[in-house]
N, C-alpha and C positions, 0 to 999 in steps of 0.2 A: 504493500500500500504506500503510495507516495506521501511525502511529508506535506505537500501542498494540500492534499485532500484532508489530511489529519488536522491541519490548522484551520481549514474552513469549517470543520465540525466542532471547533473549540467551544462554541456557545452551547453545545448539546452534550458532547462527550467529555467526560472527566479526564484530567491530565494523566491520572494514574492508568487509565485504560490505554491512553496513547503510548505510554512507556512500554507496554507489552504488545504493541501493534505489529512490530517487525521481529521476525524470528529467523533462526538459521543464519545463512550467509547472505541473505537478501539485502542487508543494509550496505553491502558494497565497501567494506573496509579495505584500505590498501594494505600492502604487505610490510610497511615500515614498522619495526618493533611490534610484531603482531602479539607477542605475549603481553606486553605492557598495555597495548591498545585494547585487546580483547578483555584483559583483566579490568581495566578502568571502565570499559563499556558495560560489562556484565555487573560490576559493582554499582554502577550508576543505575542500571535497570532495577537491580534488587533494592537499592535505597528508595527508588521511586515506588516500588510495590508496597513498601512498608511506610510510605508517606514521609520519609526523611528527606524532604526536598533540598535542604541545605547540603546534605552529603551527596545527593544525586547531582546537584549543580556542580559541586567540586569535582566529582569523578568525571562528569562530562567535559568539564574544562580541561582536566588532565588528558582525557582521550583526544580532545581537540588539539592539544599541543602536539600530540603524536601524529595526528592526521588532520591538519588545519583546513584542508579543502573538502572534507567529507560532508555532504549536504545534510545527511540525517543527523550526524552528531552536532553540526552547527545549529540546526533548528531545535534539537532537544536541549542543547546547552542554553540556547536563548530562552526557551519556555521555562526551564527550571530556574534560570537566573532571575527572571521576572517573578516567578512564583515564590522564590526565596526572598524577594524584596530587593535584589541587587539590580535595580533598573539600569544603572549606568553601564554595568557589564552587558546587560541585554541590549542596550542601545548600540554598543560597539559591534554587536553581531548582526545588526539589522541590514547593514550594507551587503554582506555576503548573501543573506537570505533573499533580499529584494533583487539582487543581480540575477538569481536563478528563478525567482518567483515574484515578479514585479507587483502583483496585486495582493500579496500576502496580507491578510487582514490584521493579524496580531502585530506583525512588524510595523505595518503602517500606523496602527493605533499608537504604539509606543512612541514612534517618531512624532506623531501628531501631538501627543501629550507633552513631549519634550519642547516642541515649538510653542504650544499654548502656555506652558510654564514660563517660557522666555518671552512671552508677549509677542511672539512672531505669528500673528494670526493668519496672515496669508499663507505662510508655509503650513500651518496646521490644517487649513482648509484643503490645500493641495494634497497633503498626505491622505486625508480621508477620501477625497475624490479619486485617488489612485487605488484605493482598496477595492477588492472584489465585492460585488453586491451580495446581499444576504441579510439574515436577521441581525447580525452584528452591525452592519452598516446602517440598517434601517433604524436602529435605536441609538446605540452609543455614537456611531458616526454622525448621525443627524444632530444629536445633542451637542457634540463637539463643535460642529459647524455653527450651531445656533449661538453657543457661547463665544466662539471666535468672532462672529459677526457683532455680538454685543461688545466685545473688546474693541472693535473698530468703531463703536458708537453707531452702528448701522442697525437701528431698532427694526426697521421694516424687514430687512433680510433675516434677522434673528427670529422674528415672529413667523415669517414665511416658512422657515425651516421647521419650526414647531407645528405649524398648521398641516404639515405633511402627515402628521399622526392622526388627523381627523377621522380617517376611515379605519383606524386600528384601535379598537376598544381596549386592547391589552396595554397600550401605551398611553392611555388617556391621563392617568395620574401623573406620569412624567411630563406630559404636555402642559397640564394646568399648573403643576408645581414650578416647573422651570420657566414657564411664562411669567409667573409671579416673581420668581427670583431675579429674572432678567429685568423685569420692569422695576423692581426695587433697586437693582444695581444701576439702572439708567435714570433713577430718580423720577420715575413715572408713578407717583404715589397712588393715583386713582386706579390705574390698571393693576398695580401690585395688590391693592386692597381687594379688588374684585377677584383676582387670581388666587390669593391666599384663602379667601372664603370658599371658593370653588374646590381648592385642594383639600381644605379641611373637611368639606362635605363629602368629597370623593373617597377620603380615607376613613370616614366615620369618626373622625376625631381621635383616631388611635395611633397616628404617626407622630412620634416624638419630634422628628426633625421639622415637620410641618408646623407643629405647635411652637417650637423654638423660633422658626423663621417668622411666623405670623405675630407671635408675642413680641419679639424684638422690633418688628416693624411698627406695631401699635405703640410701643414705648417711645420710639423715636418720633412718632407723630403726635405724642402728647396724650394719647388715648389710654391712659394708665388703668382706668377702671375696667375697660374691656380686656386689656392685656391680663389683668389679674383674674378676670373671669375665665379667660382662655386657659391660663395655667392651672387654675383650680379645677376646671372641668377635667383636664388630663390627670390631675392629681387624684381625682376620685377613681380613675381607672388604675393608676399605679401609685398608691399612697407612699409618701416619703421618697419619691424618686429624687436622687441627689441633684439632677439637672433642674428639675422643676423647683425644688427647694432653693437652689442657688438663684434661679430666675426671680422667685418671689422675694428673696432677701435683697437682690439688687433693686427690684422695684420699690421696696420699702425704703431703701437708702436714697432713692432719688437719682441715682447715677444713670446716665443714658448709655445703652449698649451700642456696640457696633452692629451693623447688619450681619446676618448669619453668613452671607457670602459677600466678600469684598473684592474678589478678582474673578475673571473668567476661569482660571485654573481651579479655584475653590468651587466654582459652580459645577464644573465637570466632575470634580471629586465627589460632590453630592450625588451626581447621577450614578457614578461607579459604585458608591456605597449603597445607594438604593437598589441597584441591580444585584449586588453581592448579597444584600439582606434577603431579597426575594428568592434568589437561587438557594441560599442556605436553608430556607424553610422547606425546600423541595429536595433536601439531602445532596445538593450539588456542592460538596465541601471543597473539592480541588479548584473548580473554576471560581467559586466564591473567594477563595484565598487569593487567586490571581487578581480579580477585580479589586479586592480590598487593598492589596499591595499597591496597585496603580493609584487608588484613591489617596493612599498615604504618601505616595511619591509627589502627587500634586499638592497635598496639604499635610505636611509632617506633624502638625499639632492637632490632627483630627482624632481626638481621643475616643469618640464614639466608634469610629472605624477601627481604631486600635483594639478596643474592647471586643468588637466583633471578630477581629482576627484571632485574638487570644481564645475566644470561645470556639472558633473553628478548629484551632489547634487542639483544644480539649476534646472536641468530638472525634478528632482523628487520633486520640491518645498520644499526642505530641506534647506531653506535659512540660518538659523542660522549655520547649519553645513558647508555650503559653506563659510560663513564669517569666521568661525574658521579656515577652511582649507586654505583659501587665506592668513589669518593672520600668518600662519606658514612659508610663503615665506620670506626669509631674505632680508634685505635692500641691500645686496651686489648682489642679483640676478638680471639679466636683466629683469626678469618678475615681479619685485617688484612693479614698477609703475602701470602696468596693474592690478596686484592683488589688490592694494589699490583702484583703480578706481572701480573694480568689487565689492569690499566690500561696497563702497558708493552706488553703484547701487542696491545691495541687501538690504542695510539698507533702501533705499528709498522705495523699494518694500514692506518692512515691516512697512511702515509709520513712519520710524525713519528719516525723511527728514532733521531735524535740525542736527543730527549727521552726516548724509551723506554730507551735505553742509560744515560743519566744517572740515570734513576729507579731502574733495577736496580742500578747501581753504588752508589747511596746506600743501597739496601736491603741490599746485601751488607755494607756497612760497619755497618749497624744490626744485622744478623744474621750475624756472621762464621762461625758454625758451621752455617748452613743450606745444604742442597744445592740446594733448589728455585730460589732466585734465580740461582745460578750456571748451572744448567741452562737456565733461561729466557733468560739473557743469551747463552749459547752458541747457543741455537736462533735467536735474532734475528740474531746475527752470521753464522751459517751461512746463514740465509735471504737475507742481503744479500751473500753470497759472500765474507765475511771469514773464510775457512776456518782460517787460522792463528790468528787471535784466538779463534775458536770452540774450537779444540783446547785452547787455553790455559785457557779457562773450564771446559770439560768435565774437563780434567785436575785442576783445583782441586777440582771436585766429587767426582771419583773418589778423590782423596787424603783427603777428608773421610769418604768411605764406608769406606775401609780395605779389608777383605777383600771380594772380589766377592760381590754380593748380588743374588739374582734379582729383588728389587723394583726394582732400578735398571738393568735390562738396556738400557733405552732410551738411557741415557747412553753406554754402550759402543757401541751401534748408531750414535748420532749422531756420536760421535767417529770411529768407523770410516768413516762416510761422508765426514766432513771430511778425514781422512787420504787417502782415495781421491781426492778432488777435488784434493788437493795433490800427487798422484802419489807418495805415500809408501806403496806397496802393502804391504810387509811389516807395517808398523804397522796399516794398515787391515785386513788379513786377520786379524791377531791379535784385534783388537777385534770384528770381525764374527763370528769363530768363537766368541768368548766370549759375545757377545750371543745367538748361536744356542743355545748350551748353556743359558744362564741363562733364556732366554725359553721354553724347551721347543719349539724349532723354530717360532717365530712366522713367519707367511707373509711379512711384510715383510723379515725377515732372510734367509729362504730365497731370496726373490726377488733381493735386492740382492747377496748373496754369489754365488749361482748365476750371475746375469747378469754380474758382474764377472769370474768365471772364464771364461765363454764369450767375453767381450770380449777376454781375454788368450789365448784358445785353450788353456786348461789345464783339466785335470780335467773334460773335456767331458761324459763320461757321467754323472758325479755331478752336475754343474751342471744338465744337462737334467732329471735326476730331481728336483732341488731345486725348479726352477721349475715343473715339472708339479705337484709337491706343493703349492706355493704357490697355483697356480690352483685345485686341488681345494679348498683351504681357503677361498679367496676368489674364487669363479667370477665374481662381478659387479664385481670391481675392474678397471677398464679399464687401469690402469697395470701391474698384474701380468700381465694377459692380453697386453698390448703386449710385455712382457718375453719371454714365451714366443714370440710371433710374431717378434720381433727376434732371438731366439736361433736360431730356425730359419733366419732370413735369414743370420745370420753363419756358419752351418755349411753354407750353400748349398742348403738345402731350401726353395726359394722357393714351391712350391705350398702347403706347410703354413704358411709365413709369411703368405701372403695370407689363408688361412682365419682364422687367429687375429688378424691385424691388422685385418681387416674387423670382426670381433667387438669388438675393442678400441675401434675408432672408434664403433661403435654404443653402447658403454658410456660412452665419454668423448669425445663428438663435438667438443668445443671445445678440445682439447689440440693445441698446435702439433706437438709431437714425434711423437705417435701418427699424426696425419695425414701428416706428412712420411715416417714409416716406411712407411705403407701405399703412398704414392706410389712409394717406392723398390721395394717388393715388386711392385707392378703393373708397373713398368718391366722388372724382371727376368723376368717371365713373359710379356712381350710385349704387355701391355695399356697401350700408351704414351699413348693419349688419356686414359684414366682416371688414369694416373700424373700427367699434367700438370694435370688437374682437381684432384687431391688436393694437389699442391704449391701450386697457386694458392689453394686453400682454406686451406692452412696459412699462406700469406703473409697472408691476410686476417685471421688470428687474432692478428696483431701479435707476431711472433717477436722474440727479442732480436737484436742486431746481427749476431752471428756466424751465427745460424741464417738470418737474412734473406739474407746474402751467399750462403750455400750453396744456399738454395732458389732464388734468382734465377738462379744459375749453372746449376742443373739445368733450370729452365724454359727457358733459352736453348739449352743444349747437350745436354740429356738426362743420363742417369746413366752415367758411366764408372767403371771399376773403381777408379780413383784417387780418385773423388769419394765413395766410400762411407765415411761417418764412423761410427766405433764410439762412439756416444754412450753416456754413463753416466748418462742421466737417470732410469733406472728406480729407483723407490722413494724419490726425493728429495722 
């Protein structure tokens, strides 16, 4: 498959898939230093398959030094450099690509962005016009040309470019938002206001960037009361969002903000970020990373985009990259506190829990009245079975909250689970009941409280009703379905237990506890061969030490009444 075809599919096909598109000798490597060349090439491909794009880019660069004229390696080195955020290196490779493939979309886009960033608007337009037609050119290319026209103060041409989206409903939000941003940039207040209202309506009021742009516009126009209303309306959708809190604080101070977009380069950065966000929701991680990196190239202080990039790295299990990306968010950013919390969470996921705890304690000292760092610390301690310490942190957070607030029901839920693990049931029950009330009967709380009651053989009828309701609300949650099956087991209804536990294993096949539970249920209904198979499978899933002892005992001696353990693993 030719690299030109691969690049033209970039808007649809993930980069990771492209890395595996050519196999065997079909990529046409020359015979110079074949061992080193092949080794670097294969190392690059492997790094790409595990989404280590930085390493892939390095290996492709090394392969390119061995065979500088190889078109496949040139293009892959280019794509990986851009995806790794090394846009300058990617730019250096575009001449070779365009020499062989003059209308290559991605190479032309990167060159257009470079021109736009340098305020060379004619060159930016020329690069887009030279790109092959297709979905990319229809959206990103048109937006780039619209912003380049705005940079030339050619309002008529800018709006004409955007009007080409009129017959494309999928692009309508881009059309109205960037029409408003361009009008704002060109000081056409009436058109900007109309456009922002249309964009807000088109997004249902749920787009943070539209709210920021419209709110800032209203502030600069002196319409502070409407700006406050716009921010507060979004705040009801996302309580305590740091950017909205920062906007309201600025409004209260009387300081006038700069427009959200101050240059054409920043305008196109918004478009790239918006596209990356949309693709990320559809699981297009690799292409989302590419567009986010391009947005950051145009606007290095774009912390919302940087947060998206870190989130994409987390989804791809690139936790070290996520930590480094969050670490680039400045202390002055409204997103700094959240970034530091996420660094700690990712450190904990990497089994660097001591560093995570130390970072959160430092953050708590820095923000002594903030609830979020305390809650995050409690969660990490609870995840490491430090239940007493977790209770202490959750209690500090609850003291800061004051009166119980439905926005913080998860803290009561987490503290209730911690109390339950400490066998302090009265305190656990109080917190879980309050969490249930504040959350409006959230299925996780229904499940945990109901399961705990069944385990203690109290309030059985109400408990079963709660767990059934939790399953109705989350029928595809293997842990909750397991709770229902294990509840039936604990009341002696083994036939129903098997039905629900088999379903739970289908939903969550790699969970030790659920497989162990199904083995117990099989044993009780006389399906002893299947029970041993299920216990053996649970053993292969690397249970903790206590579970392993119990499972090995059952494999050797079967299940006796005294061996039935009333586990409280549901909902943890």
